[in-house]
Backbone atoms as SQL, in Angstrom:
CREATE TABLE atoms (id INTEGER PRIMARY KEY, chain TEXT, resi INTEGER, resn TEXT, atom TEXT, x REAL, y REAL, z REAL);
INSERT INTO atoms VALUES
  (1, 'A', 1, 'UNK', 'N', 5.030, -7.949, -25.716),
  (2, 'A', 1, 'UNK', 'CA', 5.545, -7.180, -24.433),
  (3, 'A', 1, 'UNK', 'C', 5.257, -5.738, -24.458),
  (4, 'A', 2, 'UNK', 'N', 5.489, -5.228, -25.682),
  (5, 'A', 2, 'UNK', 'CA', 5.265, -3.763, -25.911),
  (6, 'A', 2, 'UNK', 'C', 3.807, -3.437, -25.839),
  (7, 'A', 3, 'UNK', 'N', 2.906, -4.409, -26.273),
  (8, 'A', 3, 'UNK', 'CA', 1.461, -4.172, -26.127),
  (9, 'A', 3, 'UNK', 'C', 0.967, -4.250, -24.709),
  (10, 'A', 4, 'UNK', 'N', 1.640, -5.150, -23.936),
  (11, 'A', 4, 'UNK', 'CA', 1.458, -5.193, -22.467),
  (12, 'A', 4, 'UNK', 'C', 1.813, -3.933, -21.841),
  (13, 'A', 5, 'UNK', 'N', 2.996, -3.280, -22.108),
  (14, 'A', 5, 'UNK', 'CA', 3.440, -2.027, -21.462),
  (15, 'A', 5, 'UNK', 'C', 2.287, -1.053, -21.916),
  (16, 'A', 6, 'UNK', 'N', 1.949, -0.911, -23.038),
  (17, 'A', 6, 'UNK', 'CA', 0.962, 0.184, -23.594),
  (18, 'A', 6, 'UNK', 'C', -0.408, -0.014, -22.753),
  (19, 'A', 7, 'UNK', 'N', -0.694, -1.328, -22.609),
  (20, 'A', 7, 'UNK', 'CA', -1.957, -1.456, -21.901),
  (21, 'A', 7, 'UNK', 'C', -1.858, -1.108, -20.445),
  (22, 'A', 8, 'UNK', 'N', -0.653, -1.416, -19.695),
  (23, 'A', 8, 'UNK', 'CA', -0.352, -0.846, -18.332),
  (24, 'A', 8, 'UNK', 'C', -0.392, 0.549, -18.244),
  (25, 'A', 9, 'UNK', 'N', 0.249, 1.204, -19.215),
  (26, 'A', 9, 'UNK', 'CA', 0.278, 2.658, -19.142),
  (27, 'A', 9, 'UNK', 'C', -1.010, 3.428, -19.377),
  (28, 'A', 10, 'UNK', 'N', -1.799, 2.773, -20.168),
  (29, 'A', 10, 'UNK', 'CA', -3.066, 3.211, -20.493),
  (30, 'A', 10, 'UNK', 'C', -3.921, 2.960, -19.183),
  (31, 'A', 11, 'UNK', 'N', -3.723, 2.052, -18.449),
  (32, 'A', 11, 'UNK', 'CA', -4.550, 1.754, -17.270),
  (33, 'A', 11, 'UNK', 'C', -4.037, 2.574, -16.142),
  (34, 'A', 12, 'UNK', 'N', -2.752, 2.561, -15.856),
  (35, 'A', 12, 'UNK', 'CA', -2.139, 3.390, -14.798),
  (36, 'A', 12, 'UNK', 'C', -0.950, 4.089, -15.094),
  (37, 'A', 13, 'UNK', 'N', -1.046, 5.342, -15.583),
  (38, 'A', 13, 'UNK', 'CA', 0.238, 5.983, -16.040),
  (39, 'A', 13, 'UNK', 'C', 1.323, 6.130, -15.079),
  (40, 'A', 14, 'UNK', 'N', 0.997, 6.047, -13.578),
  (41, 'A', 14, 'UNK', 'CA', 2.103, 6.122, -12.732),
  (42, 'A', 14, 'UNK', 'C', 2.774, 4.853, -12.398),
  (43, 'A', 15, 'UNK', 'N', 2.457, 3.694, -13.058),
  (44, 'A', 15, 'UNK', 'CA', 2.782, 2.327, -12.762),
  (45, 'A', 15, 'UNK', 'C', 4.477, 2.431, -12.973),
  (46, 'A', 16, 'UNK', 'N', 4.836, 2.917, -14.044),
  (47, 'A', 16, 'UNK', 'CA', 6.377, 2.949, -14.337),
  (48, 'A', 16, 'UNK', 'C', 7.006, 3.601, -13.211),
  (49, 'A', 17, 'UNK', 'N', 6.607, 4.675, -12.693),
  (50, 'A', 17, 'UNK', 'CA', 7.177, 5.500, -11.690),
  (51, 'A', 17, 'UNK', 'C', 7.247, 4.810, -10.448),
  (52, 'A', 18, 'UNK', 'N', 6.102, 4.011, -10.107),
  (53, 'A', 18, 'UNK', 'CA', 5.918, 3.143, -8.911),
  (54, 'A', 18, 'UNK', 'C', 7.157, 1.987, -9.131),
  (55, 'A', 19, 'UNK', 'N', 7.108, 1.456, -10.106),
  (56, 'A', 19, 'UNK', 'CA', 8.108, 0.411, -10.323),
  (57, 'A', 19, 'UNK', 'C', 9.635, 0.860, -10.241),
  (58, 'A', 20, 'UNK', 'N', 9.754, 2.071, -10.637),
  (59, 'A', 20, 'UNK', 'CA', 11.151, 2.598, -10.559),
  (60, 'A', 20, 'UNK', 'C', 11.607, 2.814, -9.102),
  (61, 'A', 21, 'UNK', 'N', 10.721, 3.488, -8.507),
  (62, 'A', 21, 'UNK', 'CA', 10.828, 3.724, -6.937),
  (63, 'A', 21, 'UNK', 'C', 11.139, 2.412, -6.242),
  (64, 'A', 22, 'UNK', 'N', 10.272, 1.474, -6.617),
  (65, 'A', 22, 'UNK', 'CA', 10.410, 0.131, -5.845),
  (66, 'A', 22, 'UNK', 'C', 11.721, -0.461, -6.182),
  (67, 'A', 23, 'UNK', 'N', 12.160, -0.468, -7.418),
  (68, 'A', 23, 'UNK', 'CA', 13.549, -0.892, -7.857),
  (69, 'A', 23, 'UNK', 'C', 14.635, -0.081, -7.227),
  (70, 'A', 24, 'UNK', 'N', 14.548, 1.085, -7.119),
  (71, 'A', 24, 'UNK', 'CA', 15.540, 1.974, -6.406),
  (72, 'A', 24, 'UNK', 'C', 15.530, 1.592, -4.975),
  (73, 'A', 25, 'UNK', 'N', 14.477, 1.389, -4.309),
  (74, 'A', 25, 'UNK', 'CA', 14.438, 1.072, -2.878),
  (75, 'A', 25, 'UNK', 'C', 15.240, -0.262, -2.725),
  (76, 'A', 26, 'UNK', 'N', 14.911, -1.289, -3.429),
  (77, 'A', 26, 'UNK', 'CA', 15.482, -2.661, -3.391),
  (78, 'A', 26, 'UNK', 'C', 17.145, -2.498, -3.626),
  (79, 'A', 27, 'UNK', 'N', 17.405, -1.707, -4.560),
  (80, 'A', 27, 'UNK', 'CA', 18.919, -1.460, -4.841),
  (81, 'A', 27, 'UNK', 'C', 19.498, -0.958, -3.595),
  (82, 'A', 28, 'UNK', 'N', 18.926, 0.238, -2.995),
  (83, 'A', 28, 'UNK', 'CA', 19.495, 0.865, -1.730),
  (84, 'A', 28, 'UNK', 'C', 19.664, -0.158, -0.599),
  (85, 'A', 29, 'UNK', 'N', 18.563, -0.923, -0.471),
  (86, 'A', 29, 'UNK', 'CA', 18.715, -1.862, 0.687),
  (87, 'A', 29, 'UNK', 'C', 19.837, -2.923, 0.337),
  (88, 'A', 30, 'UNK', 'N', 19.755, -3.349, -0.778),
  (89, 'A', 30, 'UNK', 'CA', 21.012, -4.485, -1.075),
  (90, 'A', 30, 'UNK', 'C', 22.344, -3.726, -1.054),
  (91, 'A', 31, 'UNK', 'N', 22.491, -2.573, -1.429),
  (92, 'A', 31, 'UNK', 'CA', 23.735, -1.964, -1.407),
  (93, 'A', 31, 'UNK', 'C', 24.163, -1.751, 0.071),
  (94, 'A', 32, 'UNK', 'N', 23.132, -1.206, 1.006),
  (95, 'A', 32, 'UNK', 'CA', 23.401, -1.132, 2.297),
  (96, 'A', 32, 'UNK', 'C', 23.692, -2.323, 3.062),
  (97, 'A', 33, 'UNK', 'N', 23.032, -3.534, 2.683),
  (98, 'A', 33, 'UNK', 'CA', 23.270, -4.790, 3.279),
  (99, 'A', 33, 'UNK', 'C', 24.629, -5.285, 2.924),
  (100, 'A', 34, 'UNK', 'N', 25.031, -4.977, 1.734),
  (101, 'A', 34, 'UNK', 'CA', 26.413, -5.520, 1.216),
  (102, 'A', 34, 'UNK', 'C', 27.512, -4.842, 1.940),
  (103, 'A', 35, 'UNK', 'N', 27.218, -3.461, 2.377),
  (104, 'A', 35, 'UNK', 'CA', 28.329, -2.604, 2.971),
  (105, 'A', 35, 'UNK', 'C', 28.263, -2.707, 4.512),
  (106, 'A', 36, 'UNK', 'N', 27.203, -3.360, 5.042),
  (107, 'A', 36, 'UNK', 'CA', 27.111, -3.553, 6.543),
  (108, 'A', 36, 'UNK', 'C', 28.273, -4.056, 7.215),
  (109, 'A', 37, 'UNK', 'N', 28.840, -5.082, 6.768),
  (110, 'A', 37, 'UNK', 'CA', 30.001, -5.791, 7.418),
  (111, 'A', 37, 'UNK', 'C', 31.190, -4.916, 7.452),
  (112, 'A', 38, 'UNK', 'N', 31.269, -3.874, 6.612),
  (113, 'A', 38, 'UNK', 'CA', 32.415, -3.031, 6.602),
  (114, 'A', 38, 'UNK', 'C', 32.410, -2.323, 7.794),
  (115, 'A', 39, 'UNK', 'N', 31.305, -1.969, 8.395),
  (116, 'A', 39, 'UNK', 'CA', 31.167, -1.009, 9.581),
  (117, 'A', 39, 'UNK', 'C', 31.241, -1.736, 10.844),
  (118, 'A', 40, 'UNK', 'N', 31.264, -3.132, 10.832),
  (119, 'A', 40, 'UNK', 'CA', 31.229, -3.961, 12.084),
  (120, 'A', 40, 'UNK', 'C', 32.556, -4.358, 12.519);
């Protein structure tokens, strides 16, 4: 697995940043969806 990560970073150094942004976006959407019934 570490070898795969090194290969990925060598190919696209911004891949980890993109993945982190995507993960954060999913978390924000999930958090918002779970708190939506509170406002209704």
